C-alpha positions as CSV (number, residue, x, y, z in Angstrom):
1,M,3.3,27.9,-9.7
2,S,2.5,31.4,-9.2
3,P,4.7,33.8,-11.3
4,M,5.7,35.7,-8.2
5,Y,7.2,32.6,-6.5
6,C,9.1,31.7,-9.7
7,E,10.5,35.2,-10.1
8,K,11.5,35.4,-6.4
9,F,13.6,32.2,-6.6
10,R,14.4,32.3,-10.3
11,I,13.3,28.7,-11.0
12,P,13.9,27.8,-14.7
13,K,10.8,27.2,-16.7
14,H,11.6,23.6,-17.4
15,L,11.9,22.8,-13.6
16,E,8.6,24.5,-12.6
17,I,6.0,22.3,-10.9
18,A,2.3,23.3,-11.1
19,D,0.6,24.1,-7.9
20,G,-0.9,20.9,-6.5
21,A,1.1,18.7,-8.7
22,V,1.9,15.1,-7.8
23,V,5.7,14.4,-7.7
24,P,6.5,10.7,-8.3
25,A,8.3,9.1,-5.4
26,P,10.4,5.9,-5.5
27,V,8.3,2.8,-5.0
28,G,9.6,-0.3,-3.2
29,E,12.7,-0.9,-1.2
30,Q,15.6,1.6,-1.7
31,P,19.0,-0.2,-1.5
32,M,20.8,2.9,-0.6
33,M,18.6,3.4,2.5
34,K,19.6,0.2,4.4
35,T,19.9,1.3,8.1
36,G,19.4,-2.1,9.9
37,N,22.9,-2.2,11.1
38,W,22.3,0.9,13.3
39,R,20.1,-0.9,15.8
40,T,21.1,-2.6,19.1
41,E,17.6,-3.9,19.8
42,R,14.9,-5.2,17.5
43,P,11.1,-5.3,17.8
44,V,9.6,-8.7,18.3
45,I,5.9,-9.2,17.6
46,D,3.5,-11.4,19.6
47,H,1.0,-12.4,16.9
48,E,-1.4,-13.7,19.6
49,K,-1.8,-10.2,21.0
50,C,-1.6,-8.3,17.7
51,T,-4.9,-6.8,16.6
52,T,-3.6,-5.6,13.2
53,C,-4.3,-2.0,14.1
54,L,-1.5,-1.0,11.6
55,N,0.0,1.5,14.1
56,C,3.4,0.0,13.6
57,F,3.0,0.4,9.8
58,A,1.7,3.9,10.0
59,F,4.2,5.3,12.5
60,C,7.4,3.6,11.4
61,P,9.7,6.2,10.0
62,D,11.6,3.6,7.9
63,S,8.6,1.6,6.6
64,S,9.9,-1.5,8.2
65,W,6.4,-3.0,8.7
66,H,4.0,-4.4,6.2
67,F,0.8,-6.5,6.2
68,D,1.1,-9.9,4.7
69,E,-2.2,-10.7,3.1
70,K,-1.6,-14.4,2.9
71,S,-0.9,-14.9,6.5
72,E,-2.9,-11.9,7.6
73,K,-0.1,-10.8,9.9
74,M,2.2,-7.9,10.3
75,V,5.7,-8.6,9.0
76,W,8.9,-6.8,10.1
77,N,11.7,-6.0,7.6
78,P,15.1,-6.1,9.4
79,I,17.0,-4.5,6.6
80,Y,15.6,-1.0,7.1
81,C,14.6,-1.0,10.8
82,K,17.1,1.1,12.8
83,G,15.6,0.2,16.2
84,C,14.0,3.6,17.0
85,R,11.3,1.9,19.2
86,V,8.5,4.0,17.7
87,C,6.5,0.9,16.8
88,V,6.8,-0.5,20.4
89,E,5.6,2.8,21.9
90,V,2.6,3.2,19.6
91,C,1.3,-0.4,19.9
92,P,-2.0,-0.1,21.9
93,V,-2.0,-3.8,23.0
94,D,1.7,-4.3,23.8
95,A,2.1,-6.9,21.1
96,L,5.7,-5.6,20.4
97,R,8.6,-5.9,22.7
98,L,12.3,-5.1,22.3
99,E,15.0,-7.7,22.4
100,N,18.8,-7.3,22.2
101,E,20.0,-7.7,18.7
102,L,22.7,-10.1,19.6
103,N,20.2,-12.6,21.0
104,F,19.4,-13.6,17.4
105,K,21.4,-15.8,15.0
106,G,23.5,-13.6,12.8
107,G,23.3,-10.6,15.2
108,V,22.8,-7.3,13.5
109,A,22.0,-7.2,9.8
110,R,25.1,-5.7,8.2
111,L,25.5,-3.8,5.0
112,D,27.2,-5.5,2.1
113,K,29.8,-2.7,1.9
114,P,30.4,0.2,4.3
115,Y,29.8,3.7,3.2
């Protein structure tokens, strides 16, 4: 970092990060970020309509979508989806629709323990 920045904020030398440095981020699912019990509706995908454009993957704020290479289909992760509807809105071919969470066996995915 520039010396001026460090002096202004008095960042200790051992905590300085060089300009343009890569800071490692957690990889994989984060157990403390389970937000699936917030939703009242869930996205349901019609694989016949899906063109695998990856919009759902790219725009999901909770990384609830991933591409399964074996089946070559998009897969939804109910543990982290909070039902924000972004994926449904950005789907260019209307392959996603919302359905009430209680229409599914088990209802809403609940946390193991409340916070």
